[in-house]
C-alpha positions as CSV (number, residue, x, y, z in Angstrom):
1,X,41.8,64.8,46.7
2,X,41.0,61.3,45.3
3,X,43.9,58.9,44.6
4,X,44.3,58.0,41.0
5,X,44.9,54.3,40.3
6,X,47.3,53.7,37.5
7,X,47.2,49.9,37.6
8,X,44.5,47.6,38.8
9,X,45.4,43.9,39.2
10,X,41.7,42.9,38.9
11,X,42.1,43.4,35.1
12,X,44.7,40.6,34.9
13,X,43.9,37.3,33.2
14,X,44.0,34.6,36.0
15,X,47.1,33.1,34.3
16,X,49.0,36.3,34.0
17,X,52.0,37.1,36.2
18,X,52.9,40.4,37.8
19,X,56.0,41.6,39.5
20,X,57.1,44.1,42.0
21,X,60.0,46.5,41.5
22,X,62.2,47.0,44.5
23,X,64.7,49.8,44.4
24,X,67.4,48.5,46.7
25,X,69.0,45.1,47.1
26,X,68.4,43.4,50.4
27,X,70.3,40.3,51.4
28,X,70.2,38.0,54.5
29,X,73.5,36.6,55.6
30,X,73.9,33.7,58.0
31,X,76.7,33.9,60.6
32,X,77.1,30.1,61.3
33,X,78.1,27.5,58.7
34,X,74.8,25.7,58.2
35,X,74.7,24.4,54.6
36,X,72.1,26.1,52.4
37,X,71.6,24.1,49.2
38,X,75.1,22.7,49.4
39,X,76.7,26.1,50.4
40,X,77.9,27.2,53.8
41,X,76.3,30.7,53.5
42,X,73.4,32.2,51.4
43,X,74.3,32.7,47.7
44,X,73.0,35.5,45.6
45,X,73.2,36.2,41.9
46,X,72.7,39.9,41.1
47,X,73.0,42.2,38.1
48,X,74.5,45.7,38.4
49,X,74.9,48.4,35.7
50,X,78.3,50.0,35.3
51,X,78.5,53.8,36.1
52,X,75.5,53.6,38.4
53,X,75.0,54.1,42.1
54,X,73.9,51.0,44.1
55,X,73.3,50.4,47.7
56,X,73.4,46.9,49.1
57,X,71.6,46.2,52.5
58,X,72.6,43.1,54.4
59,X,70.8,41.7,57.4
60,X,72.9,39.3,59.5
61,X,71.3,36.4,61.3
62,X,72.3,33.2,62.9
63,X,71.5,29.6,61.7
64,X,68.1,29.8,63.5
65,X,67.4,33.2,61.7
66,X,67.7,35.1,64.9
67,X,69.1,38.6,64.5
68,X,72.8,39.2,65.3
69,X,73.5,42.4,67.2
70,X,76.2,44.2,65.3
71,X,77.1,46.8,68.0
72,X,80.8,47.3,67.8
73,X,81.1,45.1,64.6
74,X,82.6,45.9,61.2
75,X,81.9,44.4,57.8
76,X,83.7,44.2,54.4
77,X,82.2,43.7,50.9
78,X,84.7,42.3,48.5
79,X,84.3,41.8,44.7
80,X,86.9,40.0,42.6
81,X,87.1,38.6,39.1
82,X,87.4,35.1,40.5
83,X,87.7,33.6,44.0
84,X,91.4,32.9,43.2
85,X,92.2,36.5,42.2
86,X,95.0,37.9,44.2
87,X,93.5,41.4,44.4
88,X,90.0,42.7,44.8
89,X,88.3,44.7,42.1
90,X,86.1,46.6,44.6
91,X,86.4,46.6,48.4
92,X,84.0,48.4,50.7
93,X,84.3,48.6,54.5
94,X,81.9,49.9,57.2
95,X,85.0,51.5,58.9
96,X,84.8,54.1,56.1
97,X,81.5,56.0,56.2
98,X,81.8,56.8,52.4
99,X,81.9,53.1,51.6
100,X,79.5,51.5,54.1
101,X,78.0,51.6,57.6
102,X,76.4,49.5,60.2
103,X,72.8,50.6,60.1
104,X,70.5,49.5,62.9
105,X,73.0,47.4,64.8
106,X,70.3,45.7,67.0
107,X,68.6,44.6,63.7
108,X,71.8,43.2,62.2
109,X,71.7,45.8,59.4
110,X,74.7,46.7,57.2
111,X,74.9,49.1,54.2
112,X,77.5,49.1,51.4
113,X,77.6,51.9,48.8
114,X,78.8,51.2,45.2
115,X,79.5,54.5,43.3
116,X,79.7,55.1,39.6
117,X,83.5,55.7,39.9
118,X,83.8,52.1,41.3
119,X,82.6,50.5,38.0
120,X,83.6,53.2,35.5
121,X,86.8,51.6,34.4
122,X,86.4,47.9,35.1
123,X,85.6,45.2,32.6
124,X,82.0,44.3,31.9
125,X,81.8,40.6,33.1
126,X,80.7,38.4,35.9
127,X,82.4,38.9,39.3
128,X,82.2,37.0,42.6
129,X,81.6,38.8,45.9
130,X,81.3,38.1,49.6
131,X,80.5,39.9,52.8
132,X,82.6,39.3,55.9
133,X,81.5,40.5,59.4
134,X,83.8,40.9,62.4
135,X,81.9,41.0,65.6
136,X,83.0,43.1,68.6
137,X,84.3,39.9,70.2
138,X,86.8,39.7,67.3
139,X,85.2,36.6,65.7
140,X,85.0,36.9,61.9
141,X,82.4,35.3,59.6
142,X,81.7,35.2,55.9
143,X,77.9,35.7,55.9
144,X,77.0,35.6,52.3
145,X,78.5,35.2,48.8
146,X,77.5,35.3,45.2
147,X,78.0,36.7,41.7
148,X,77.6,40.1,40.2
149,X,77.0,40.5,36.5
150,X,78.3,43.9,35.6
151,X,76.3,45.2,32.6
152,X,76.4,48.1,30.2
153,X,73.5,50.5,30.7
154,X,71.4,51.3,27.6
155,X,71.5,55.0,28.0
């Protein structure tokens, strides 16, 4: 059976742009404090719709971009209104399988699961987040940070 082509990039004008839709969010976190554009860890600005499922996949590497083995490690995703907020709006930990997990440990992979119930009753606004990894040795590192713009879905 022949494959039907819905879109052919050859029909684009040379000055046109095209994008690629990626269904999950992938981040790379750095485990040692090497400044990246005046920040100690990679910084990501993302948008998320309230009342939606979202999976965040994090890959942890060192300052040389070598993979960190996460065997025996744990990780925590924390989202707050501001860095100074006393309490977290959302916290997800790999120690709870419903919240997150260490994926392929030898590839430095972590998953965090945001559920509709997590965002159903919180204010639509910009939040800050970070991911902290605690290695099997007990050493703890903040590997990435950023902002999340929580948006109202159209539907």
